[in-house]
PAFI-381165 format. One line per 4 residues: number of its first residue (from 0); their letters; for each residue x, y, z of N, C-alpha, C. Coordinates in steps of 0.001 Angstrom, whole numbers, plus 500000, padded with zeros to 6 digits. Each point is the difference from the previous one (the first is absolute). Layout:
REM residues N
NUM) a) X/Y/Z/X/Y/Z/X/Y/Z | ...
This chain:
REM residues 284
0) meyn) 815033/107648/292541/500346/501405/500265/501334/500073/500749 | 500837/500932/499597/501322/500135/500602/499885/500357/501486 | 500836/499337/500818/499977/500244/501441/500477/501418/500300 | 499259/500699/500857/500287/501398/500327/500475/500087/501445
4) ncke) 501304/499911/500187/500585/500022/501339/499825/501358/500676 | 500015/501074/499202/499799/501341/500563/498623/500118/500639 | 498984/499550/499278/498640/500052/500522/499849/499106/501226 | 500605/498833/499947/499947/499073/501139/500585/500647/501251
8) nlfn) 501152/500643/499869/500642/500624/501154/499234/501218/500503 | 499333/500723/499088/499163/501114/500426/498873/499506/500903 | 499311/498953/499571/498837/499526/500745/500374/499190/501234 | 501226/499488/500050/500473/499298/501194/500725/500926/500966
12) dcqk) 499969/501297/499723/500659/501008/500841/501503/499767/500118 | 500605/499476/498943/501429/499687/500038/500878/501085/499396 | 499423/500917/499223/500846/501002/499349/500764/500851/501012 | 499406/500226/501144/500649/500840/501011/501123/499286/500747
16) lylr) 500197/498702/499733/500948/499206/500781/501394/499929/499397 | 500136/500358/498717/501258/499762/499299/500814/501275/499826 | 501329/499848/500065/500884/501127/499745/500034/500353/498520 | 499978/498987/499133/500038/500203/498555/499023/499024/499347
20) qnyf) 499249/500506/499024/499049/499168/499270/500115/500271/498515 | 499977/498920/499211/499963/500094/498544/498874/499119/499490 | 499177/500547/499105/498882/499246/499446/499965/500188/498482 | 499612/498919/499304/499878/500027/498545/498719/499275/499612
24) ldnl) 499246/500608/499108/498773/499401/499494/499804/500464/498569 | 500162/499055/499064/499879/500358/498593/500987/501139/499707 | 499542/501138/499497/500905/501123/499724/499886/501105/501051 | 499690/499598/501220/499922/500894/501155/501079/499598/501007
28) sics) 500551/500988/500694/500995/499679/501030/499967/501032/501114 | 500459/499571/501163/500095/500871/501178/501307/499705/500720 | 500646/501044/500480/501057/499867/500996/499676/500959/501140 | 500103/499501/501226/499762/500853/501166/501024/499663/501081
32) digk) 500540/501038/500615/501000/499835/501054/499589/500840/501207 | 500234/499489/501177/499606/500718/501222/500801/501286/500176 | 501166/500090/499357/500858/501173/500146/501002/499825/501119 | 500808/501014/500206/501105/499908/500950/499680/500541/501385
36) lrkt) 498892/500738/500132/499681/500635/501278/498715/499494/500628 | 499034/499583/499195/498706/499561/500523/500102/498619/500640 | 499218/499817/501048/499935/498688/500651/498843/499162/499484 | 499073/500635/499263/498838/499285/499480/499798/500349/498529
40) qeds) 499338/499087/499291/499616/500214/498606/498542/500455/499985 | 499775/501239/499580/498642/500543/499959/499475/500157/498578 | 500815/499683/499003/499509/499963/498623/499268/498680/499759 | 498877/500063/499294/499313/498803/499510/499853/500137/498490
44) fiid) 499905/498862/499286/500056/500046/498537/499345/498755/499423 | 499512/500141/498773/499307/498901/499339/500229/500080/498494 | 500245/498864/499396/499954/499839/498541/499064/498826/499739 | 499120/500149/499017/498997/498960/499779/499394/500178/498614
48) yhpl) 499248/499007/499545/499187/500145/498800/498620/499435/500279 | 499032/500452/499232/498607/499651/500274/499752/498526/499706 | 499260/499319/500876/499778/498558/499795/499252/499660/498723 | 499256/500959/499438/499250/499739/498776/500706/500493/498739
52) dkni) 501035/500800/500170/500708/500529/498836/501418/500386/500415 | 500971/499169/499622/501390/500230/500395/500571/501274/499392 | 499356/500533/498979/500475/501230/499370/499656/501244/500804 | 499179/499863/501041/499695/501113/500897/500792/499790/501283
56) kfia) 500948/500878/500244/500923/499837/501117/499782/501110/501034 | 500443/499710/501219/499820/500935/501105/501325/500140/500734 | 500472/501225/500142/501188/500272/500812/499655/501108/500984 | 500492/499868/501221/499686/501014/501015/501069/499996/501080
60) ladg) 500186/501167/500596/500974/500197/501066/499395/500932/501031 | 500108/499609/501271/499516/500824/501107/501132/500179/501001 | 500310/501237/500329/501087/500336/500918/499380/500447/501317 | 500067/499105/500994/499365/500271/501283/500716/501068/500798
64) mggl) 499227/500709/500818/500566/501032/500870/499299/499912/501356 | 500602/500591/500974/499416/499956/501336/500834/499185/500962 | 501043/499333/499486/500939/499314/500867/499609/498582/500344 | 500972/499124/499943/499894/498613/500456/498739/499329/499492
68) vnga) 499176/499459/500910/498863/499182/499605/498993/500781/499173 | 499731/501236/500349/498920/500741/499347/500247/500223/498519 | 501199/500396/499630/500287/500242/498591/499984/498725/499192 | 500630/498952/500511/500012/498723/499295/498593/499438/499853
72) lasn) 499208/500116/501044/498631/499488/499961/499150/500788/499007 | 500163/501325/499992/499212/500833/499089/500291/499660/498542 | 501266/499859/499647/500335/499672/498609/499546/498585/499654 | 500134/499068/500944/499587/498615/499764/498496/499880/499784
76) itlk) 499225/500639/500862/498537/499952/499865/499573/500629/498673 | 500635/501122/499645/499636/500684/498760/500202/499099/498787 | 501147/499348/499916/500268/499189/498812/499260/498673/500001 | 499728/499445/501168/499139/498813/500038/498622/500335/499439
80) nmsn) 499460/501115/500432/498689/500424/499503/500030/500269/498502 | 501011/500717/499533/500070/500324/498580/500216/498748/499153 | 500799/499069/500502/500228/498753/499277/498720/499185/499888 | 499260/499903/501096/498717/499283/499970/499020/500663/499042
84) wfsk) 499965/501333/500035/499100/500722/499098/500350/499706/498544 | 501304/500078/499661/500423/499778/498618/499655/498582/499535 | 500250/499011/500831/499766/498604/499607/498526/499713/499735 | 499120/500742/500677/498564/499766/499858/499322/500978/499041
88) apln) 500740/500992/499530/499392/501033/499159/499563/499417/498657 | 498772/500259/499572/499548/499532/498683/500826/500644/498887 | 500217/499253/498934/500812/500509/498902/499405/501251/499371 | 498673/500101/499958/499389/501183/499389/500291/501268/500807
92) ilen) 500216/499859/501315/500395/501146/500826/501444/500369/499712 | 500883/499004/499972/501421/500258/499793/500274/500597/498624 | 499191/499668/499018/500230/500472/498638/499444/501395/499742 | 499139/500495/500891/499380/501319/499842/500589/500940/501047
96) nlll) 500833/500945/499577/500729/500829/500957/499102/500904/500840 | 498874/500422/499465/499075/500810/500801/499405/499188/501141 | 499548/498786/499694/499470/499120/501037/501105/499590/500976 | 501168/499722/499469/501128/499588/500830/500378/501086/500994
100) nkei) 500070/501223/499542/500327/501129/500867/498986/500127/501137 | 498732/499914/499663/498947/500119/501005/500087/498870/501032 | 500182/498764/499526/500056/498839/500897/501207/500092/500944 | 501151/500329/499453/501208/500050/500828/499897/501089/501057
104) reyi) 499544/501172/499608/499895/501093/500962/499036/499652/501135 | 498861/499420/499681/499053/499607/501040/500620/498964/500930 | 500742/499071/499441/500600/498957/500823/501116/500558/500878 | 500752/500963/499511/501068/500588/500813/499427/500767/501190
108) yfid) 498856/500643/499832/499360/500641/501156/499632/498959/501059 | 499545/498843/499562/499714/498910/500930/501278/499562/500722 | 501096/499845/499270/501271/499596/500604/500481/501060/500987 | 499855/501268/499635/500421/501094/500873/499293/499920/501353
112) deir) 498697/499719/499987/499264/499842/501261/500548/498833/500814 | 500312/498903/499317/500511/498821/500707/501366/500261/500617 | 500872/500689/499268/501338/500298/500512/499911/500913/501220 | 499169/501022/499928/499898/500927/501131/499386/499321/501227
116) ekcs) 499206/498970/499774/499421/499246/501117/501013/499036/500627 | 500838/499373/499170/500862/498917/500485/501440/500404/500281 | 500439/501146/499464/501429/500313/500037/500328/501261/500786 | 499063/500500/500790/500254/501190/500810/500517/501127/499104
120) aggt) 501202/500515/500251/500538/501093/499196/500709/499502/498748 | 500057/498705/499798/500701/499442/498853/499295/500307/498689 | 500767/500166/498951/499443/500249/498683/500945/499489/498931 | 499656/500229/498750/500828/499496/498916/499781/500797/498720
124) tlil) 501022/500051/499173/499856/500474/498631/499446/498849/499159 | 499639/500298/498771/499604/498951/499053/500271/500483/498584 | 500707/499188/499233/500161/500233/498571/499676/498682/499310 | 499140/500043/498966/499584/498761/499345/499804/500230/498512
128) ailk) 500060/498901/499269/499701/500026/498577/499304/498703/499613 | 498954/500130/499218/499333/498857/499378/500367/500045/498522 | 500777/499008/499591/500619/499979/498681/499146/499180/499051 | 499592/500638/498916/499119/499366/499020/500625/500112/498614
132) pdna) 499517/499236/499028/500630/500029/498672/500028/501383/499352 | 499009/500831/500244/499931/501305/499329/500502/501162/500850 | 499933/499861/501314/500395/501102/500867/500195/499492/501423 | 500491/500875/500839/500159/499698/501426/499231/501036/500806
136) fcln) 499173/499521/500917/499313/500893/500938/500855/500069/501262 | 500314/501220/500433/500911/500181/501133/499371/500934/501028 | 500369/499802/501255/499470/500844/501078/501080/500188/501051 | 500054/501210/500550/501041/500347/500968/499414/500713/501209
140) igds) 500483/499615/501182/499700/500674/501267/501316/500111/500765 | 500456/501212/500266/501245/500172/500746/501185/500271/499091 | 501197/499566/500439/501225/500356/499272/500755/498807/499427 | 499409/498803/500001/500587/498933/499197/499774/500365/498537
144) rlyi) 500891/499559/499127/500009/500536/498633/499833/498940/498924 | 499467/500458/498850/499926/499201/498791/500792/500700/498901 | 500900/499243/499375/500780/500477/498865/499735/499104/498795 | 500189/500558/498797/499981/499192/498798/501259/500281/499186
148) eknn) 500374/499007/499186/501141/500144/499099/499543/499790/498564 | 500453/500875/499107/499764/499864/498560/501196/500606/499270 | 500578/499236/499085/501141/500478/499206/501139/500519/500872 | 500290/499247/501063/501104/500297/500919/499793/501246/500848
152) klnq) 498780/500552/500005/499678/501147/500840/499092/499546/501148 | 500393/500356/501197/499228/499645/501197/499277/501232/500510 | 498697/499886/500247/499211/501141/500456/499114/499618/501171 | 499957/500874/501002/499047/499833/501092/498627/500436/499510
156) isid) 499007/499132/500200/498636/500289/499577/499128/500434/501180 | 500145/499354/501125/499227/500374/501189/500525/501321/500562 | 499155/500665/500776/500378/501223/500702/499995/499718/501493 | 501112/500302/500664/500084/499771/501448/498999/500880/500737
160) hsiv) 499271/499415/500907/499165/500775/500918/500852/500316/501228 | 500838/501004/499862/500935/500318/501082/500280/501495/500038 | 500471/500459/501136/500338/501411/500160/501116/500388/499053 | 501047/499182/499907/501149/500401/499192/499679/499974/498505
164) fnlf) 499141/499079/499563/499652/499992/498578/499188/501241/499647 | 499131/500428/500902/499268/501253/499772/500960/501186/499917 | 501012/500004/500867/500996/501075/499950/500751/499985/498669 | 500260/498805/499492/500658/499873/498694/499095/500519/498883
168) legk) 498724/499617/500035/499065/500464/498971/499816/501514/500045 | 500091/500580/501202/499852/501447/500162/501280/500763/499663 | 501078/499283/499739/501270/500632/499681/500824/500402/501199 | 499539/499666/501216/500750/500346/501207/501167/499045/500227
172) ikkk) 499887/498795/499493/501136/499085/499867/500318/499965/498514 | 501197/500389/499624/500320/500257/498593/500218/498721/499201 | 500656/499038/500590/500327/498771/499292/499348/498823/500701 | 499505/499070/499211/499285/498854/500567/500863/499214/500983
176) eemm) 501280/499821/499668/500865/499194/500870/500265/500672/501344 | 499714/501296/500102/500178/500677/501286/498946/499580/501017 | 498883/499448/499539/498944/499591/500929/500494/498971/501007 | 500872/499106/499562/500436/498915/500886/500889/500486/501141
180) fhkq) 500533/501229/499881/500806/500565/501082/499162/500818/500995 | 498767/500318/499641/499179/500885/500826/499570/499289/501286 | 500011/500725/501109/499699/499398/501303/498528/499640/500166 | 499123/500500/499115/498582/499626/500050/499644/498959/498936
184) nnli) 501005/499321/499495/499799/499060/498907/499119/498814/500377 | 499871/499733/501291/499200/498848/500435/498538/500350/500280 | 499588/501239/499770/498640/500426/500352/499092/499910/498779 | 499027/499093/500056/499106/499814/498862/498633/500622/500277
188) lsri) 499260/500244/498935/498730/500713/500086/498801/499110/499679 | 500257/498738/499719/498911/499056/499758/500451/498617/500439 | 499055/499207/500515/500337/498671/500489/498714/499213/500164 | 500136/498699/500124/498910/499149/500454/500207/499775/501489
192) ggtk) 498988/500286/500807/500117/499831/501443/500419/501271/500694 | 500580/499840/501190/500349/501147/500828/498869/500343/500950 | 500230/500987/500831/499009/500352/501022/498749/500628/499413 | 500111/500625/498839/498834/500558/499321/500164/499805/498505
196) rmlk) 498889/500059/499291/500056/499779/498551/500788/501102/499313 | 501014/499600/499240/500824/500936/499240/500305/499321/498666 | 498942/499820/499224/500050/499102/498854/499826/500785/498696 | 501121/500215/499320/499982/500592/498658/500458/498928/499030
200) mddf) 499246/499793/498925/500342/498978/499019/500184/500636/498630 | 501087/499639/499342/500205/500372/498605/499904/498743/499151 | 499218/500048/498934/499956/498887/499064/500466/500481/498634 | 500565/499113/499224/500485/500363/498675/500050/498755/499129
204) iikd) 499826/500219/498706/500009/498932/499008/501262/500147/499154 | 500722/498909/499830/501192/499998/499156/499739/499079/498819 | 500073/500539/498803/499758/499198/498803/501117/498970/499823 | 499637/498868/499445/500965/498914/499845/501208/500423/499179
208) edyn) 499769/500807/498976/501102/500387/499113/500929/501035/500625 | 499652/500519/501171/500781/501069/500609/501110/499508/500930 | 500108/498689/500189/501055/499515/500887/500433/498585/499628 | 501249/499677/500400/500536/498643/499865/500149/499313/501349
212) kmfl) 500346/500816/500999/500148/499469/501360/499258/500923/500965 | 499521/499415/501093/499349/500776/501051/500626/499620/501335 | 500120/501014/500884/500660/499816/501288/499160/500612/501116 | 499898/499302/501109/499467/500551/501239/501139/500028/501014
216) fsdg) 500171/501148/500691/501083/500147/500963/499462/500532/501328 | 500468/499437/501092/499794/500647/501292/501037/501109/500145 | 499812/500872/500991/500927/501130/500122/501384/499563/500462 | 500154/498754/500425/501334/499485/500268/500860/499970/498753
220) vtdc) 499373/499915/498839/500705/500107/498718/500141/501464/499585 | 498880/500713/499927/500014/501336/499384/500567/501084/500902 | 500155/499724/501296/500696/500940/500872/501513/499802/499969 | 500463/498956/499315/501423/499674/500012/500621/499905/498609
224) ltdq) 499175/500096/498956/500497/499990/498629/499350/501136/499223 | 500781/500740/499240/499437/501019/499132/499343/499333/498789 | 499155/500750/499306/499391/499474/498776/501066/499636/498971 | 501072/500772/499948/501068/499715/499046/500694/498685/500335
228) qleg) 500220/499742/501285/500602/498733/500398/499080/498825/499691 | 498715/500170/500282/499034/498951/499682/499985/499701/498505 | 499982/501046/499191/499988/499818/498554/501247/499263/499535 | 501135/500303/500601/501237/499321/499636/499945/498519/500295
232) ivns) 499430/499623/501138/499872/498580/500344/499041/499308/499036 | 498871/500638/499737/498982/499411/499120/500562/499774/498597 | 500839/500906/499537/500554/499882/498652/501218/499090/499922 | 500518/499600/501156/501221/499188/499996/499726/498529/499720
236) tddy) 498791/499529/500311/499692/498584/499833/498506/499761/500156 | 499524/498872/499466/498621/499566/500229/499918/498930/501082 | 501141/499519/500455/500033/498866/500912/499995/500451/501462 | 499106/499408/500784/499955/500214/501447/499982/501487/500366
240) laik) 499175/500756/499290/499967/501448/500200/499597/500372/501426 | 498979/499339/500530/499537/500340/501350/501131/499827/501011 | 500735/498910/499881/501104/499731/500923/501087/501062/499861 | 500356/500340/498767/501074/500964/499784/499624/501391/500485
244) ivek) 498730/500375/499832/499554/501303/500493/500068/500051/501521 | 499514/498965/500656/500021/499971/501465/501433/499994/500520 | 500876/499206/499384/501400/499961/500436/500650/501378/499906 | 499759/500697/498893/500585/501334/499843/499433/500979/501016
248) alnn) 498684/499928/500248/499378/500903/500976/500545/499757/501408 | 500263/498760/500329/500500/499674/501342/501405/500534/500244 | 500781/500129/498948/501414/500327/500162/500384/501365/499448 | 499005/500758/499529/500302/501303/499407/500234/501061/501072
252) ilmq) 500826/500974/499670/500224/501164/500860/499876/501245/499133 | 499174/500940/500439/499791/501248/499268/500416/501172/500876 | 500650/500976/499385/500461/501180/500726/499492/501254/499297 | 499769/501053/500772/499738/501323/499437/500853/501015/500738
256) nyld) 500393/501051/499291/501057/500890/500489/499504/501231/500738 | 498781/500487/499701/499564/501246/500618/499496/499753/501420 | 500097/501023/500822/499590/499905/501392/498659/500696/500172 | 499036/499297/500578/498675/500545/500259/499425/499208/501159
260) edyy) 499421/500691/500976/499519/499311/501201/498838/499057/499714 | 499327/500154/498855/498886/499124/499657/500445/498707/499306 | 501302/499865/499735/500496/498879/499223/501111/499260/500741 | 500061/498688/499775/501173/499221/500357/501012/500129/498863
264) nkvv) 501269/499807/500290/500995/500079/498926/500407/498630/499474 | 499401/498943/500580/500401/498655/499595/498818/499052/500111 | 499835/499126/499006/499005/498927/500029/500741/498683/499812 | 499774/499084/500927/500676/498699/499962/498970/498918/499730
268) ggkd) 500261/499158/499039/499073/498940/499621/499740/499013/501125 | 498866/499333/499912/499650/498986/500984/499345/500529/501249 | 499548/501264/499974/499421/500588/501209/498569/499547/500243 | 499394/499316/499045/498597/499602/500110/499817/498661/499298
272) ntta) 498835/499375/500215/499632/498834/499203/500061/500397/498526 | 500517/499111/499166/500330/500357/498622/499407/498959/499055 | 499007/500416/499190/499266/499054/499164/499863/500513/498575 | 500233/499100/499041/499798/500287/498577/499152/498890/499390
276) vvyt) 498969/500403/499254/499151/499080/499242/500195/500322/498529 | 500228/498980/499176/500316/500231/498586/499087/499150/499121 | 499442/500639/498986/499253/499302/498948/500698/500296/498677 | 500414/498954/499313/500649/500120/498698/499114/499355/498952
280) krrk) 499543/500782/499043/499121/499466/498971/500779/499051/499089 | 499319/498951/499579/500623/499063/499087/500155/500637/498629 | 501138/499711/499365/500205/500522/498638/499069/499280/499032 | 499351/500770/499137/499073/499424/499044/500727/499567/498725
């Protein structure tokens, strides 16, 4: 079995120690950078495949919150638990999306209790996908995002559990890219952990024929790159996509011209931990 350095560093509590990390496993990749302002890495991430069937893969990203130790610990505990669950999950559960949905949701409630017990006010987002030959089962908590690419078109599939995304859906924020300038952009409406349970989960199934590439992003990426910029990077090359996305997010600068007290007029890349997870399907 191929050595999984990403998983090793997750379980050895090493992911939080590095300024920049790159991982590759089969046709999965991750790039994560601490960013230009943060002193700690609070994103945790995993790429893996099932020990009984390499065709069933697992990708997940957790963006910790709560500051310093609490956020990093919350995301780390969450992904350690999810990784252990995936590795031990019977194939008949993973292949049946109804059973899979039930099992994952029950287990996340267990993790939520553990995080609130061990991490004080610390909490974390979670975005994950279990990739199978016929479809992908995906689940989202918080504002980390899942995108897919098909025929050079990039689309966000997950829905942010956040104040600004709700304002966008209600039409109070007119353009999606305006969300990243809003002063409440960091306020989320669902999480694992925190002082009280605030756990909203969205699950969705993506058919195999509906995508060629899949991406998981922390808000260090999506708060600093527009969807159009992301699509341009994805269409420019198949090589080292995770690295190129993170590099662009770290160095991007976005401006808006109108004046409004609820908005900043400038977004500078690298303001947060910045992580991209990429799955590229093999050409048949």
